[in-house]
SEFI-608869 format. One record per atom (N, C-alpha, C): residue in three letters; x, y, z. Coordinates in pm, whole numbers, padded with zeros to 5 digits, always signed. Layout:
<nodes>
alaXYZ/...
</nodes>
This chain:
<nodes>
met+00085-00120+00000/met+00000+00000+00000/met+00088+00125+00000/ala+00059+00218-00090/ala+00142+00338-00102/ala+00120+00430+00017/asn+00223+00505+00049/asn+00210+00602+00158/asn+00113+00713+00119/pro+00026+00756+00210/pro-00073+00860+00176/pro-00004+00994+00153/asp-00066+01074+00066/asp-00019+01209+00041/asp-00088+01302+00141/trp-00018+01338+00248/trp-00078+01415+00357/trp-00125+01552+00310/ala-00061+01606+00207/ala-00099+01738+00158/ala-00233+01738+00085/cys-00281+01619+00046/cys-00405+01610-00032/cys-00525+01567+00052/phe-00513+01571+00182/phe-00627+01535+00268/phe-00743+01632+00242/pro-00867+01583+00237/pro-00983+01672+00219/pro-00992+01773+00332/pro-01029+01898+00302/pro-01039+02001+00406/pro-01131+01963+00520/asp-01244+01898+00490/asp-01338+01860+00596/asp-01273+01763+00695/leu-01190+01672+00644/leu-01122+01578+00730/leu-01016+01648+00815/leu-00949+01747+00757/leu-00849+01822+00832/leu-00914+01900+00947/leu-01033+01957+00921/leu-01103+02030+01026/leu-01145+01936+01138/leu-01184+01814+01103/leu-01222+01715+01204/leu-01101+01678+01290/ile-00985+01662+01226/ile-00862+01633+01300/ile-00829+01748+01395/leu-00842+01870+01344/leu-00808+01988+01423/leu-00894+01998+01548/lys-01024+01970+01534/lys-01116+01983+01646/lys-01091+01878+01754/asn-01020+01772+01721/asn-01000+01662+01816/asn-00855+01648+01860/leu-00777+01754+01843/leu-00639+01748+01892/leu-00640+01737+02044/pro-00572+01636+02100/pro-00580+01614+02245/pro-00498+01710+02328/ser-00399+01773+02270/ser-00309+01859+02348/ser-00280+01986+02271/pro-00266+02100+02342/pro-00230+02224+02271/pro-00097+02216+02199/ser-00007+02129+02245/ser+00121+02116+02175/ser+00102+02054+02036/asp-00011+01983+02015/asp-00038+01926+01883/asp-00063+02034+01779/phe-00099+02156+01824/phe-00114+02265+01729/phe+00018+02294+01660/val+00127+02279+01735/val+00259+02303+01676/val+00287+02198+01569/ser+00257+02071+01602/ser+00279+01964+01506/ser+00190+01981+01383/phe+00065+02021+01403/phe-00027+02044+01292/phe+00028+02151+01199/his+00084+02256+01259/his+00141+02367+01182/his+00256+02320+01093/cys+00330+02220+01138/cys+00453+02182+01070/cys+00431+02085+00954/val+00309+02036+00934/val+00287+01935+00829/val+00311+01993+00691/cys+00230+02095+00654/cys+00246+02157+00523/cys+00157+02281+00515/lys+00171+02359+00408/lys+00092+02480+00390/lys-00056+02448+00374/gly-00086+02336+00311/gly-00224+02298+00290/gly-00300+02277+00419/trp-00233+02219+00519/trp-00297+02197+00649/trp-00324+02331+00717/arg-00226+02422+00712/arg-00247+02552+00774/arg-00359+02629+00705/ser-00365+02618+00572/ser-00467+02689+00497/ser-00606+02637+00530/ala-00622+02506+00539/ala-00753+02448+00568/ala-00800+02486+00708/ala-00707+02495+00801/ala-00744+02524+00939/ala-00799+02665+00956/arg-00766+02755+00865/arg-00814+02892+00876/arg-00964+02904+00852/gln-01026+02797+00803/gln-01169+02801+00778/gln-01250+02784+00906/ser-01185+02743+01014/ser-01255+02728+01142/ser-01192+02823+01242/asp-01242+02820+01367/asp-01180+02905+01469/asp-01042+02855+01504/gly-01017+02725+01485/gly-00882+02671+01497/gly-00811+02704+01625/ser-00882+02708+01736/ser-00820+02750+01861/ser-00817+02635+01962/ser-00712+02632+02039/ser-00704+02538+02150/ser-00768+02601+02272/ser-00831+02519+02355/ser-00891+02572+02478/ser-00789+02589+02588/leu-00673+02526+02575/leu-00570+02531+02678/leu-00443+02597+02623/pro-00374+02672+02707/pro-00255+02744+02658/pro-00128+02661+02665/leu-00029+02710+02593/leu+00108+02660+02601/leu+00192+02761+02678/leu+00305+02716+02729/leu+00399+02805+02795/leu+00507+02842+02693/leu+00519+02971+02667/leu+00614+03021+02568/leu+00739+03071+02636/asp+00855+03024+02590/asp+00982+03065+02649/asp+00999+03216+02635/gln+01034+03284+02743/gln+01047+03429+02739/gln+01169+03476+02662/his+01254+03386+02619/his+01364+03428+02531/his+01310+03483+02400/val+01180+03457+02372/val+01119+03511+02252/val+01113+03664+02258/phe+01130+03722+02375/phe+01120+03866+02387/phe+01246+03937+02336/his+01333+03863+02273/his+01449+03920+02204/his+01445+03871+02060/asp+01529+03930+01976/asp+01533+03888+01836/asp+01561+03738+01828/thr+01481+03665+01753/thr+01497+03520+01748/thr+01442+03466+01618/arg+01482+03345+01582/arg+01431+03279+01462/arg+01345+03159+01500/his+01338+03124+01628/his+01260+03010+01671/his+01177+03045+01795/leu+01062+02985+01804/leu+00979+02995+01924/leu+00973+02859+01991/his+00988+02858+02122/his+00990+02734+02198/his+00869+02729+02290/phe+00788+02623+02276/phe+00667+02607+02354/phe+00677+02482+02441/tyr+00603+02485+02551/tyr+00597+02369+02640/tyr+00454+02349+02686/ser+00406+02225+02681/ser+00273+02191+02730/ser+00284+02117+02863/pro+00234+02174+02973/pro+00241+02102+03102/pro+00141+01987+03110/phe+00053+01977+03012/phe-00050+01873+03015/phe-00002+01744+02949/ser+00068+01758+02837/ser+00124+01641+02771/ser+00272+01624+02804/ile+00329+01721+02878/ile+00472+01723+02914/ile+00557+01711+02788/glu+00527+01794+02690/glu+00599+01794+02564/glu+00647+01934+02532/ser+00760+01944+02465/ser+00809+02072+02417/ser+00816+02069+02265/arg+00791+02184+02204/arg+00795+02197+02058/arg+00864+02329+02023/ser+00924+02332+01905/ser+00984+02454+01853/ser+00938+02473+01710/ile+00912+02599+01673/ile+00879+02629+01534/ile+00966+02745+01487/arg+00996+02743+01360/arg+01078+02847+01299/arg+00988+02958+01247/ile+01029+03082+01269/ile+00953+03196+01222/ile+01042+03280+01131/pro+00982+03365+01047/pro+01063+03452+00961/pro+01152+03544+01043/lys+01262+03586+00984/lys+01352+03676+01055/lys+01280+03805+01091/val+01286+03842+01217/val+01211+03959+01263/val+01290+04088+01253/gly+01418+04081+01218/gly+01498+04202+01200/gly+01505+04284+01326/thr+01457+04410+01319/thr+01466+04499+01433/thr+01350+04480+01530/lys+01261+04386+01502/lys+01144+04370+01587/lys+01170+04270+01699/trp+01101+04293+01809/trp+01105+04199+01919/trp+00965+04183+01973/val+00936+04066+02028/val+00802+04037+02075/val+00780+04104+02209/ala+00678+04190+02216/ala+00651+04265+02337/ala+00536+04208+02416/gly+00454+04125+02357/gly+00340+04070+02429/gly+00267+03971+02343/leu+00165+03907+02400/leu+00100+03800+02328/leu-00038+03773+02384/ser-00126+03719+02298/ser-00256+03671+02340/ser-00340+03637+02219/gln-00442+03552+02240/gln-00539+03517+02137/gln-00474+03465+02009/gly-00367+03389+02023/gly-00306+03328+01906/gly-00209+03417+01830/tyr-00195+03543+01872/tyr-00106+03636+01803/tyr-00001+03690+01900/leu+00119+03708+01849/leu+00224+03778+01922/leu+00220+03925+01880/ile+00270+04013+01966/ile+00277+04154+01932/ile+00425+04193+01924/ala+00466+04237+01805/ala+00605+04271+01781/ala+00622+04423+01778/phe+00733+04470+01833/phe+00762+04612+01844/phe+00889+04643+01766/asp+00881+04738+01674/asp+00996+04776+01593/asp+01076+04884+01667/lys+01201+04853+01699/lys+01283+04945+01777/lys+01335+05064+01697/val+01311+05064+01564/val+01357+05173+01480/val+01246+05277+01459/asp+01131+05232+01409/asp+01023+05328+01381/asp+00908+05320+01481/phe+00925+05237+01586/phe+00826+05224+01694/phe+00692+05168+01646/ser+00690+05101+01532/ser+00565+05044+01483/ser+00535+04913+01555/leu+00407+04879+01558/leu+00360+04756+01620/leu+00290+04669+01517/ser+00297+04539+01536/ser+00225+04448+01446/ser+00185+04323+01523/leu+00078+04260+01477/leu+00034+04132+01529/leu+00091+04023+01439/phe+00132+03911+01499/phe+00191+03803+01421/phe+00148+03669+01478/asn+00086+03585+01394/asn+00048+03451+01434/asn+00160+03355+01392/pro+00232+03295+01487/pro+00347+03212+01451/pro+00308+03082+01380/phe+00182+03040+01392/phe+00141+02914+01332/phe+00092+02931+01189/thr+00032+03046+01158/thr-00017+03071+01022/thr+00073+03167+00946/gln+00168+03232+01015/gln+00256+03334+00958/gln+00179+03460+00917/his+00055+03474+00965/his-00026+03590+00929/his+00017+03710+01011/ser+00025+03827+00947/ser+00071+03949+01014/ser-00028+04062+00989/ile-00050+04146+01089/ile-00138+04262+01079/ile-00064+04383+01134/ser-00055+04490+01056/ser+00010+04612+01103/ser-00081+04688+01197/leu-00021+04746+01301/leu-00093+04829+01396/leu-00036+04971+01389/pro-00111+05069+01435/pro-00059+05206+01436/pro+00067+05216+01521/pro+00163+05302+01483/pro+00285+05320+01564/pro+00253+05383+01697/met+00345+05363+01791/met+00328+05417+01925/met+00461+05476+01973/ala+00461+05599+02017/ala+00585+05668+02054/ala+00626+05632+02196/ile+00658+05504+02218/ile+00711+05457+02347/ile+00840+05383+02317/glu+00950+05438+02361/glu+01079+05377+02332/glu+01101+05254+02419/pro+01174+05153+02367/pro+01191+05027+02440/pro+01247+05044+02580/phe+01344+05135+02600/phe+01405+05148+02732/phe+01311+05212+02833/lys+01198+05267+02788/lys+01101+05326+02878/lys+00989+05229+02915/leu+00996+05108+02858/leu+00890+05012+02884/leu+00914+04939+03016/ser+00895+05010+03128/ser+00913+04946+03258/ser+00808+04840+03281/ser+00692+04857+03221/ser+00587+04755+03227/ser+00500+04770+03104/phe+00509+04675+03014/phe+00436+04683+02888/phe+00355+04556+02873/arg+00223+04566+02884/arg+00138+04448+02887/arg+00037+04451+02772/pro+00073+04406+02654/pro-00025+04405+02546/pro-00106+04275+02549/tyr-00230+04283+02509/tyr-00310+04164+02492/tyr-00421+04192+02393/leu-00469+04087+02327/leu-00574+04099+02228/leu-00704+04051+02289/leu-00810+04125+02267/leu-00937+04088+02325/leu-00992+03960+02263/gln-01081+03895+02335/gln-01138+03770+02286/gln-01226+03790+02164/asn-01279+03911+02144/asn-01359+03934+02024/asn-01272+03951+01899/lys-01140+03951+01919/lys-01044+03956+01809/lys-01062+04079+01721/glu-01108+04187+01781/glu-01127+04311+01706/glu-01048+04426+01765/thr-01013+04419+01891/thr-00952+04531+01961/thr-00824+04489+02030/val-00720+04570+02015/val-00593+04548+02085/val-00584+04649+02199/val-00549+04601+02317/val-00535+04688+02434/val-00397+04668+02494/ile-00329+04778+02526/ile-00200+04768+02593/ile-00204+04854+02719/ser-00119+04820+02814/ser-00104+04904+02932/ser+00044+04926+02957/his+00079+05047+02998/his+00219+05085+03018/his+00229+05162+03149/leu+00308+05109+03243/leu+00325+05172+03374/leu+00461+05240+03383/asn+00461+05369+03417/asn+00586+05443+03431/asn+00566+05553+03535/gln+00644+05545+03645/gln+00641+05645+03751/gln+00499+05669+03802/arg+00433+05560+03837/arg+00299+05561+03898/arg+00190+05615+03806/val+00220+05627+03679/val+00116+05665+03582/val+00092+05546+03490/leu-00030+05496+03490/leu-00068+05385+03405/leu-00135+05442+03280/lys-00076+05412+03164/lys-00134+05457+03037/lys-00197+05337+02969/leu-00325+05348+02936/leu-00399+05242+02870/leu-00429+05285+02727/gly-00391+05201+02632/gly-00413+05232+02492/gly-00503+05130+02426/cys-00584+05175+02332/cys-00679+05087+02265/cys-00686+05123+02117/cys-00688+05022+02031/cys-00709+05046+01888/cys-00781+04929+01825/lys-00855+04957+01721/lys-00922+04852+01647/lys-00824+04787+01549/val-00835+04655+01533/val-00752+04587+01436/val-00782+04643+01297/gly-00679+04691+01228/gly-00695+04756+01099/gly-00720+04905+01110/gly-00723+04960+01234/gly-00745+05102+01256/gly-00621+05185+01228/gln-00635+05317+01240/gln-00527+05408+01205/gln-00461+05473+01325/asp-00522+05468+01442/asp-00462+05534+01558/asp-00505+05468+01688/trp-00440+05513+01796/trp-00466+05464+01931/trp-00544+05570+02008/ser-00628+05527+02098/ser-00688+05618+02196/ser-00632+05582+02333/phe-00597+05684+02412/phe-00528+05660+02538/phe-00604+05716+02657/val-00589+05647+02768/val-00641+05691+02898/val-00526+05680+02997/ser-00505+05782+03080/ser-00400+05780+03181/ser-00462+05794+03320/cys-00405+05723+03416/cys-00454+05734+03554/cys-00338+05709+03649/lys-00340+05773+03765/lys-00238+05754+03867/lys-00272+05632+03951/val-00168+05551+03978/val-00186+05429+04057/val-00077+05422+04163/gly-00075+05315+04241/gly+00027+05296+04342/gly+00165+05274+04281/ala+00265+05260+04366/ala+00404+05253+04321/ala+00426+05141+04218/asn+00370+05023+04243/asn+00390+04911+04153/asn+00265+04880+04071/gly+00160+04957+04092/gly+00037+04932+04019/gly-00027+04800+04059/gly-00138+04770+03998/gly-00207+04645+04023/gly-00257+04586+03892/gly-00343+04487+03902/gly-00397+04425+03783/gly-00485+04521+03705/asn-00493+04503+03574/asn-00583+04583+03491/asn-00633+04499+03376/val-00754+04529+03329/val-00813+04452+03221/val-00917+04537+03150/tyr-00936+04510+03023/tyr-01041+04574+02942/tyr-01153+04472+02933/tyr-01262+04495+03006/tyr-01366+04394+03022/tyr-01501+04453+02984/gln-01564+04393+02882/gln-01695+04436+02834/gln-01698+04586+02801/gly-01590+04632+02735/gly-01584+04770+02688/gly-01545+04873+02792/ile-01504+04829+02911/ile-01468+04920+03020/ile-01332+04879+03077/tyr-01253+04980+03119/tyr-01127+04951+03188/tyr-01152+04928+03337/tyr-01093+04820+03389/tyr-01091+04795+03533/tyr-00945+04799+03575/val-00912+04887+03669/val-00773+04908+03709/val-00762+04903+03861/asn-00681+04812+03912/asn-00652+04809+04056/asn-00545+04912+04085/asp-00573+05002+04180/asp-00476+05104+04216/asp-00344+05043+04259/ser-00351+04932+04329/ser-00234+04857+04374/ser-00283+04720+04415/ala-00191+04635+04461/ala-00230+04500+04502/ala-00329+04504+04618/glu-00321+04610+04699/glu-00407+04619+04817/glu-00515+04727+04803/gly-00518+04797+04688/gly-00604+04914+04675/gly-00737+04887+04608/pro-00816+04992+04591/pro-00946+04981+04527/pro-00934+04961+04376/thr-01045+04928+04314/thr-01051+04909+04169/thr-01121+05027+04105/met-01055+05094+04012/met-01116+05204+03938/met-01182+05151+03811/val-01303+05197+03785/val-01376+05159+03665/val-01381+05281+03573/ile-01315+05271+03456/ile-01289+05388+03372/ile-01355+05373+03236/asp-01419+05480+03191/asp-01480+05486+03059/asp-01372+05518+02956/pro-01343+05428+02861/pro-01237+05455+02762/pro-01266+05575+02674/ala-01393+05604+02650/ala-01428+05714+02559/ala-01404+05850+02621/thr-01429+05865+02751/thr-01419+05995+02816/thr-01303+06007+02913/ser-01241+05892+02947/ser-01133+05885+03047/ser-01185+05913+03189/asp-01315+05920+03207/asp-01372+05945+03340/asp-01373+05818+03423/val-01347+05836+03553/val-01362+05725+03647/val-01511+05716+03682/leu-01577+05613+03636/leu-01721+05599+03656/leu-01754+05574+03803/phe-01676+05487+03866/phe-01690+05461+04010/phe-01572+05376+04053/thr-01554+05361+04181/thr-01448+05276+04236/thr-01510+05164+04320/ile-01442+05052+04321/ile-01485+04935+04397/ile-01387+04915+04512/ser-01438+04909+04632/ser-01351+04893+04750/ser-01273+04764+04741/pro-01152+04761+04798/pro-01073+04637+04796/pro-01142+04527+04876/pro-01107+04404+04851/pro-01171+04293+04923/pro-01155+04306+05074/glu-01259+04270+05147/glu-01254+04275+05293/glu-01192+04148+05349/glu-01229+04035+05292/glu-01171+03908+05336/glu-01037+03888+05268/arg-00941+03835+05337/arg-00807+03819+05284/arg-00744+03692+05335/ile-00627+03662+05284/ile-00553+03544+05327/ile-00529+03554+05478/pro-00563+03450+05554/pro-00559+03459+05701/pro-00425+03502+05760/his-00313+03457+05701/his-00185+03486+05764/his-00133+03625+05734/leu-00207+03702+05651/leu-00164+03839+05624/leu-00229+03934+05724/asn-00151+04026+05778/asn-00206+04124+05872/asn-00301+04219+05801/ser-00264+04261+05681/ser-00351+04348+05603/ser-00303+04346+05459/trp-00394+04378+05369/trp-00355+04389+05227/trp-00253+04501+05210/lys-00268+04607+05286/lys-00182+04724+05268/lys-00037+04692+05299/asn-00014+04601+05393/asn+00123+04569+05433/asn+00180+04451+05354/ser+00105+04402+05259/ser+00151+04286+05183/ser+00206+04328+05047/lys+00295+04245+04995/lys+00346+04263+04860/lys+00317+04137+04783/gly+00292+04153+04654/gly+00263+04034+04577/gly+00220+04065+04435/phe+00167+03964+04371/phe+00122+03974+04233/phe-00029+03986+04230/asp-00077+04083+04155/asp-00218+04116+04153/asp-00269+04104+04009/tyr-00381+04035+03990/tyr-00433+04009+03857/tyr-00583+04037+03852/leu-00629+04081+03736/leu-00771+04082+03702/leu-00787+03988+03583/val-00873+03887+03598/val-00884+03781+03498/val-01030+03762+03458/glu-01055+03765+03328/glu-01189+03738+03277/glu-01214+03587+03278/ser-01330+03546+03329/ser-01361+03404+03342/ser-01509+03380+03313/arg-01549+03254+03318/arg-01690+03219+03301/arg-01774+03268+03420/met-01709+03296+03531/met-01777+03349+03649/met-01782+03501+03647/gly-01733+03561+03541/gly-01722+03706+03534/gly-01579+03748+03562/leu-01562+03861+03627/leu-01428+03913+03653/leu-01377+03862+03787/leu-01253+03811+03786/leu-01189+03761+03907/leu-01072+03851+03943/arg-01055+03874+04073/arg-00937+03944+04124/arg-00856+03842+04203/ile-00733+03819+04158/ile-00649+03715+04217/ile-00520+03778+04269/phe-00485+03743+04391/phe-00366+03800+04455/phe-00281+03688+04512/arg-00150+03691+04484/arg-00055+03597+04544/arg+00053+03674+04618/pro+00063+03656+04749/pro+00172+03722+04824/pro+00307+03678+04769/tyr+00401+03770+04778/tyr+00533+03744+04722/tyr+00640+03753+04830/asp+00722+03648+04834/asp+00838+03646+04921/asp+00952+03588+04839/val+01058+03665+04820/val+01166+03623+04732/val+01225+03489+04772/phe+01217+03453+04900/phe+01276+03328+04946/phe+01172+03221+04978/glu+01046+03246+04944/glu+00942+03151+04980/glu+00954+03023+04898/ser+00918+02911+04960/ser+00909+02785+04888/ser+00779+02782+04810/phe+00782+02714+04696/phe+00658+02704+04618/phe+00549+02634+04699/lys+00590+02551+04796/lys+00492+02477+04876/lys+00412+02571+04968/asn+00466+02690+04993/asn+00399+02784+05082/asn+00318+02889+05008/cys+00307+02875+04875/cys+00232+02972+04798/cys+00083+02965+04832/asn+00019+03081+04830/asn-00123+03088+04859/asn-00186+03195+04772/phe-00316+03187+04756/phe-00386+03280+04668/phe-00514+03330+04733/asp-00543+03456+04711/asp-00674+03514+04742/asp-00750+03526+04611/ile-00871+03475+04606/ile-00952+03480+04485/ile-01085+03546+04518/his-01118+03652+04446/his-01244+03723+04468/his-01316+03740+04335/gln-01447+03733+04340/gln-01533+03748+04224/gln-01607+03881+04233/leu-01614+03952+04120/leu-01687+04078+04117/leu-01837+04051+04110/val-01910+04101+04210/val-02054+04077+04220/val-02127+04210+04215/asn-02233+04214+04135/asn-02317+04333+04123/asn-02451+04304+04190/lys-02476+04367+04303/lys-02601+04347+04374/lys-02674+04481+04383/asp-02784+04491+04306/asp-02866+04612+04304/asp-02783+04736+04267/gly-02693+04719+04169/gly-02613+04831+04123/gly-02492+04861+04209/ser-02469+04783+04313/ser-02353+04802+04400/ser-02252+04690+04374/phe-02130+04730+04333/phe-02027+04632+04300/phe-01937+04608+04420/arg-01903+04482+04442/arg-01809+04448+04550/arg-01738+04319+04517/trp-01619+04304+04578/trp-01541+04182+04561/trp-01581+04082+04670/val-01617+03961+04626/val-01660+03856+04719/val-01565+03739+04709/lys-01514+03696+04824/lys-01418+03586+04826/lys-01486+03456+04783/val-01419+03378+04698/val-01471+03250+04652/val-01370+03140+04684/gly-01423+03021+04708/gly-01337+02907+04740/gly-01328+02806+04629/ser-01388+02838+04514/ser-01385+02745+04402/ser-01409+02822+04273/ile-01348+02776+04164/ile-01374+02830+04031/ile-01432+02720+03941/gly-01490+02617+04004/gly-01557+02511+03931/gly-01463+02429+03845/asp-01504+02406+03720/asp-01422+02325+03630/asp-01323+02409+03551/ser-01301+02532+03592/ser-01208+02621+03521/ser-01066+02608+03575/ile-00971+02651+03493/ile-00830+02659+03531/ile-00782+02800+03502/val-00708+02859+03594/val-00647+02991+03573/val-00497+02972+03550/phe-00445+03044+03452/phe-00302+03039+03419/phe-00243+03178+03440/leu-00143+03189+03527/leu-00083+03317+03560/leu+00065+03318+03527/asp+00112+03426+03463/asp+00256+03447+03450/asp+00290+03576+03524/lys+00395+03643+03486/lys+00437+03761+03562/lys+00334+03872+03555/phe+00274+03895+03437/phe+00184+04008+03418/phe+00038+03971+03398/asn+00013+03863+03324/asn-00121+03838+03274/asn-00181+03709+03328/gly-00313+03701+03317/gly-00387+03582+03358/gly-00483+03539+03250/ile-00497+03408+03231/ile-00588+03348+03134/ile-00673+03246+03208/cys-00801+03240+03177/cys-00889+03140+03236/cys-00942+03051+03125/ala-00940+02918+03147/ala-00989+02822+03048/ala-01076+02719+03118/ser-01163+02657+03042/ser-01253+02555+03095/ser-01201+02417+03060/thr-01228+02320+03147/thr-01188+02182+03119/thr-01300+02104+03050/asp-01410+02170+03016/asp-01519+02103+02944/asp-01467+02043+02814/gly-01493+01915+02795/gly-01453+01850+02672/gly-01306+01815+02664/val-01232+01838+02772/val-01089+01805+02775/val-01070+01691+02875/gly-01053+01573+02823/gly-01045+01455+02909/gly-00921+01454+02997/gly-00939+01410+03122/gly-00827+01393+03213/gly-00773+01519+03275/met-00837+01634+03251/met-00787+01760+03306/met-00857+01792+03437/arg-00780+01843+03532/arg-00832+01884+03661/arg-00871+02031+03659/gly-00991+02060+03706/gly-01034+02198+03718/gly-01009+02250+03859/asn-01056+02370+03886/asn-01044+02433+04018/asn-00899+02442+04065/cys-00812+02485+03976/cys-00671+02498+04013/cys-00609+02615+03937/ile-00489+02653+03981/ile-00416+02765+03922/ile-00277+02716+03882/tyr-00242+02733+03755/tyr-00106+02709+03709/tyr-00034+02844+03709/phe+00082+02849+03772/phe+00154+02976+03777/phe+00304+02952+03769/thr+00374+03057+03726/thr+00519+03051+03714/thr+00582+03144+03816/lys+00700+03108+03864/lys+00772+03191+03960/lys+00920+03160+03950/tyr+01000+03246+04011/tyr+01144+03223+04018/tyr+01182+03170+04155/arg+01286+03090+04159/arg+01342+03047+04287/arg+01494+03046+04276/leu+01560+03063+04389/leu+01706+03061+04394/leu+01753+02916+04396/asp+01831+02879+04295/asp+01871+02739+04280/asp+02022+02726+04286/gly+02080+02744+04405/gly+02222+02722+04429/gly+02311+02797+04332/ile+02405+02727+04272/ile+02503+02789+04183/ile+02441+02832+04051/tyr+02320+02785+04023/tyr+02256+02818+03896/tyr+02184+02953+03900/gly+02173+03011+04018/gly+02107+03140+04030/gly+01956+03127+04025/trp+01891+03232+03973/trp+01746+03233+03967/trp+01697+03151+03849/arg+01603+03059+03876/arg+01549+02975+03771/arg+01397+02976+03779/gly+01334+02970+03661/gly+01189+02968+03656/gly+01135+02829+03688/ile+01026+02824+03762/ile+00960+02698+03789/ile+00810+02712+03759/leu+00748+02601+03729/leu+00605+02595+03700/leu+00537+02519+03812/cys+00427+02576+03865/cys+00358+02515+03978/cys+00209+02505+03951/arg+00144+02414+04023/arg-00001+02402+04019/arg-00055+02412+04161/tyr-00148+02504+04181/tyr-00210+02526+04311/tyr-00351+02471+04309/asp-00381+02380+04401/asp-00515+02322+04413/asp-00597+02411+04506/ile-00700+02475+04452/ile-00776+02572+04530/ile-00849+02506+04646/ala-00901+02386+04626/ala-00978+02318+04730/ala-00892+02279+04849/ser-00776+02221+04823/ser-00690+02171+04931/ser-00587+02272+04978/gly-00554+02371+04893/gly-00450+02467+04926/gly-00310+02415+04903/asp-00298+02296+04841/asp-00167+02236+04817/asp-00108+02285+04685/thr+00025+02300+04683/thr+00097+02341+04563/thr+00203+02238+04530/val+00213+02201+04402/val+00315+02107+04358/val+00392+02170+04243/ala+00522+02138+04235/ala+00604+02181+04123/ala+00586+02082+04008/leu+00581+02132+03886/leu+00559+02049+03768/leu+00683+02048+03680/pro+00697+01945+03596/pro+00810+01944+03502/pro+00809+02070+03416/his+00926+02123+03391/his+00936+02252+03322/his+01070+02255+03252/cys+01071+02249+03118/cys+01197+02236+03045/cys+01246+02368+02986/leu+01173+02479+03004/leu+01216+02606+02949/leu+01319+02672+03040/glu+01398+02760+02982/glu+01504+02824+03059/glu+01452+02938+03145/thr+01336+02992+03110/thr+01279+03106+03183/thr+01146+03064+03244/arg+01084+03156+03318/arg+00955+03124+03379/arg+00845+03114+03275/gly+00861+03178+03159/gly+00768+03164+03049/gly+00645+03252+03060/ser+00571+03259+02949/ser+00446+03332+02941/ser+00342+03244+02873/trp+00218+03251+02919/trp+00113+03166+02863/trp+00066+03220+02728/phe+00042+03128+02637/phe+00004+03163+02500/phe-00099+03063+02450/val-00216+03113+02406/val-00321+03026+02353/val-00301+03013+02202/pro-00262+02895+02154/pro-00236+02879+02010/pro-00364+02881+01930/ser-00355+02932+01808/ser-00471+02937+01720/ser-00423+02932+01575/leu-00499+02861+01492/leu-00472+02858+01349/leu-00571+02945+01273/ala-00654+03019+01346/ala-00751+03108+01281/ala-00686+03239+01244/thr-00744+03306+01147/thr-00695+03435+01100/thr-00793+03544+01143/ile-00741+03650+01203/ile-00827+03762+01245/ile-00868+03842+01122/pro-00998+03856+01095/pro-01041+03938+00982/pro-01035+04087+01017/tyr-01006+04168+00919/tyr-01008+04313+00941/tyr-01025+04385+00808/
</nodes>
């Protein structure tokens, strides 16, 4: 029997294969077969429900991207076109965001389809990017970035295929807190322990503020005296505020999380502590958070948080580790992790953003 010609598979069959990929790392393998497979996949949403961990070395000029799946315990690498003066500044929704250090232009780039979209330039020089958090909205129409410098948080928004950015600036605490563009509104935590400002992107007005959570991790004296990582994460439960105390010498086994859900009762918004996120999984890196469901994903555990952190590892210095926190039991375990850095979460997609 002759070997099959993989490039001649019917498109309908390719879409069926794509929908039943068991692991997000299989998206990388699917990408590597041939151009015909990538082309056929663009006819569907072509998205994985679970993210991969992307090596942070991608944030420099590179010809390869290195991914790791903690679910299948597999690593993959794909080759990308030479980026020249560009470097990857952020990522989300299947696209990377590249920043040109010469003309300050921005572009979206899907490493699996090689599709690129130009964005309006932005006059922010690389050495001033003390905190640059770009992400693409789930509606795949709007790009939002946030830039923190000297306690001023600048939020920028533009439509994919648009000609310019609209900006909102607000003063925050020394290190700022989590921020997100949720249902057409900016939500900005003043700091890890502070209130949440709700800002209208069109007018830059603060519509109202939400008091910080009253309930907190038991061993903390107060939110104000604590330091840590603060996130706002969109989920099936609505908006979540997640806080992890930070201690440079802490063991991963002692990690803990505060999780609060934004609740609207008779027009009054407040953060309510929750002890479960159901069948969902939250993925946290240094800046951003992603929430995914385990529906239809066999063998996956819900109600947990995957997060990355650094630890001091003897003569090797600081090394990134990957951990899983079980919300129900409060237990944390270290997971296999083959990347050199702590990594950033990336949801692979073979779909093309229309504009």
